[in-house]
N, C-alpha and C positions, 0 to 999 in steps of 0.2 A: 506139423511135428506132436507125434502121439504121446500121452504120458500117462503115467498110471496114480489114477485119481483114487482119493480118500473120502467120500462124500460125508462131512459129519453134518449131521441136526440133530433136533430134541425130542427126546422122548418124554412125551406125558409125564409116567412115572418110572421108577424104577424096573417092576417086572416087564414094564412095554417094551424096553430097548433092548433084549432079544433078539429077537426076528427082526432084522431092520428093514430086510427084504420087504417083508408081507406088511410092514408096520407102515412104510412109504406110498405103499398101494391104496391104504384105507383113506378114506373120503378127508378127512380130517387133512390130511399130506396132499392133497391135489396138486397144491402150489411148487410145494417144493419138489414132488414128481414128474413136474414138465420141466426144472431144473435142471433135474438130473438127466432127463431122455435128453435133453440140450448137449450136457457135455458128451452122453455117449454116440449122440448121430454126429456131434464134433470128430468123433475117432479115437476118445480118450479111453482106458481101460477105466472103468470108475467103479467102486464096490461104496455101497451104502452104510454107513454105521452109526448107530442111532447113541446118543449121549443124555442120562441121566446121571447117575454118580457112581458109574463104571471106570473107573479112571484107569484103573488097573488093566484094565481089559483095550482101552484104548491105547495104552503105552505097549502093550503086547502087539495089538496090530500093527502099529504104526514099527514098531522093530522088526518083526517077520516080515513086514508086507513090502518092505522098501518103496514105499512110494515117493512119486516125482513132489507132490503136493500134496497138502489137505486142502479141498475144497470146504471153507467154513461158513455152514450155514446157523449153526447152534447160535443162542444168544442166552445160555441159561447154564446153571448149572444145580441140581437140584429145585429147580424151577425157580432159580434165585438169579435175574438177571442181570447183577452186580458184578458176578464170577464170567462177565465173556472177557474180560479183559485178562483173566488167569487161564482161561483156554487158551487163548493166545498166546501167554506167558509158557506155557505148557508146551506149545509145539516150538515154540523156540529155543527151547531148554534140548527139547529132543533133536536139533537141527533138521527140522522138514518145514521146508515153505508153505505158506499157507495163505489164501486170498484173506482181502480183506488189510486191516490198520493193524497195527502192531500193539503189544499190549501197553505200550508206553503211551502211544497216541489214544490208545480207548479209555483209558485211564483218568488221562488227561482231560477230554473232550466231555467225559462222564460229569467231573465238574464243574456245573456250567461259571461259578464265578471263578474260578483259577484260569479257564478259557478266556473269559471277558477280562481280567486282569492283564495277561499276556497281550490281549490284540489291544486293549485300552496304553497299554505301557506305546504299541507300536503305529498308535493315532488312528486305530479302527474304533469307529464312531460306536459305542454300545448306550442304552439307556441305563439311567443311575440305578444300581443296583448295588444289594447288600445281603450280606448272611446272617440267617437268625442262629445263631450257636444258644451257647449257655449262659450267656452272659448279656443278651440284648434288655433292653429297659422301657419303659415309655418314655420317659423323656428322650432316649435318642431315637425311639420309632416316630417321635413327631418331628425331627428333624427331615422325614425322608419326602421328597416331592411327590404328594398323592395326587390322583389317583393313582394306585399300581396294581401287580398281579402279585402274588405268592404264592410258588409252586414249587416242588421237591427239587432239593439241589440236583441229587444224581439220577432220577428216575427218566426214562425215555416214551417216543413215544405219546405225548401228551398225559400219560398217567398220572393222576391227583391233580389235573387240572379239570376245573369247571366253571361255569358263571361263578360261583360262590368263590373263584380264587382271584373276583376283582374286588379291590378292597380300599373304600376311601377316605377312614380315619384309622390311626396308631392303633386304636382298639382293634378293628376288624382285621389289622392284617396280623396281630399279638397270637389274636386268636384263631386264624388260618394256619399260623404256622405251628401251634402249638396241637392245633386237629393232625398237620401232615406228620408231625413226629409221631403222635399216639397211632396214627393207621399205617405211616410205612416206615417207619423208626428211621427215618432219615431227618437233616436236618434241612430247611426252606431257605429260598431267596426271594428275597422283594425286589421284583424289577418297576420301575416306572412305567408306565402304560404310555405307549404309545398308537396313539390314532391315527390308523392309515393303512397302506396294502398290506398284506402278508404274501412275498415271495420266496420261491425257493429255485437255489441254482445247485443243479445235480454237477459234479467235478467227476472228470475220468482221465487217468494217465497217471505219469508219472513224476520225474524230477520236473516236467513241464506241464502241470496238468493242464486238461484242455477244458472251459465250461461252457456247458448243455444247454441249448433254449431253458429261457426263462418258465419256470411254473408259477401259479397263484392259486392262493386259497381263496375261495369267493364264500361270504359268510353268508350270503343269501337273506331271507327276508327279518330282518331284522331294522328297527328304527335307526336313521342317523344318530338321535341321541344314546343308543345303548354300546356300551361295551362290545366292542368285538374282540371275540376269544377261542384260539383254536383250540377248542376243550378237546378231549376225550373222545368224547361222543361225536363232536364234530368231524373229526379224523374217520374213526371207526364203526360205526355205529351206522348202518346201512337206512333203518327205519327212521333214526332221527336226521339223518343227512335230506334223505328224502323231503320229511316235513318239514322243512323250514328252506328246502331249497337252497342247499350248502352242495358245494362242489368245485372240484381243481379243475382249472384250466390252464389253457399258455396262456400267458401274461399280454394284454394285448392295452395298445396306447402309448407303448414306450416309445420316445424317439430312439434313434441309432446312437445317438451319441449317450443317450442315460442307458441305455441297453449295453452297450460296450461297457462304462461306469462299473455298472452292479456286478457284470460278468467276471470284469478285472479285480474288482475286490474280493468278490468269492475266490478266486484264485490265488493271490496274495493272501487271504487267509488260510485256506489249506496248506500254503508252504510254510507260513509261521507257526500252525499247528504241528507241522512234520509231519500232513496227509498226503500220500503219495500213491494212492491206490484208488477207489472211488469215495465219494461221499456226499451229502444234501448241507447246505448251507443254509441257515434259515434268516431273511432279513424281514423288517417291519419298514414301510417308505411312507413318510410324510405326502401331505397333497403337493408340496413344494420340491419334490425328490430329493429332499432327505433321507439317507441310507442310514438304518442301526442296525448292528449286528445283532441277531437273539440267540442263536447256538450252532453249533457245527455237530453235524451227526455221519462220524463214521460209519463205514458197513450199513447203508441203509437199505432197505427191504428191496430184493433183485427180481420180484416178480414180475411178470411180463404187462402186469397193467397198474404197477408203480410206476412214483414220478420219474425214477433213474431211468427204467428200460425206457418208458414216452419219450422224455426228453431224449435220448441218444435217439429213439426213430424217429423224432423230428430233425436231427441232425441226420439221418440218413445214414445209420447205424443199426442195421438189424441186428433180432433181438441175438441169434447164435454169435453173429460177431461181437456182439457186447461182453456175451459171455467168456467168448475166447481172450479179448481184450484182457480181462480180468486174471484171465488164468495165465497170461502170457507175464503180467505185471508181477505173479507172483515167484514167477521163476529167475526175474531179472535177480 
């Protein structure tokens, strides 16, 4: 069934938001254009809209366009990614369906501490964690189980995570937390360092979500004694990844029982956090198979070469079918 779709994506500046069609054709938006063209080929009547701070224009477009849904590809407002949940709330207030998670889910999952508290209450194993607010002290931090990772509480995509995030003493932890607050203007979270495999489980579906084949982040050419951290460069810097032999692949060597356990845990986490669209759940797993929840990523990247699409392809869900399933879920 054909739908009238507004394809909303990020504009880099206020002036660039004018001609969305031309912007979408530029090299910087090649991957977004591929998604747009898939929606077209599926038979939908789709129009691009670039958002920076032109909320009034978006309001007018939605009100006058009578769209069946918004295909939400934007991650920021005025370049600030903390506003992604506010854009979802805007669609909800206008009464137009949109792809991806609700504003409530985006807000919840953006707070890594709050999401962990909810899951811990439901007996999902997490590393020890503690938020650095305004009242932390050296005495309090001395009680943490070191070593640990100090990272931004509410940023995504490993932003603010580097090898310096690994801390072995309370003083190092406090210094890193203060650096994060100064650099990014957000609080930091301390997490107990879990030495093990980094596994990603993509989730797709509605009230009964399906978990897709498990992906793994391989840390490459590091000594066994070195901390293994999925830093920003390790995820997004192609030259850095090539230099250190870092790659993502499908997880190998998991017994059928362990694979089922990981996937069922991911589905349970999605239900507990209210994620009924698509998501990626990140875990650390020790050598003995003990599984730790790290974070949930609602609205993960939809590009054809990213984790969700690759896992879907492994599950014999072709890319156009994946996009159609996401559209259908938004209209239910």
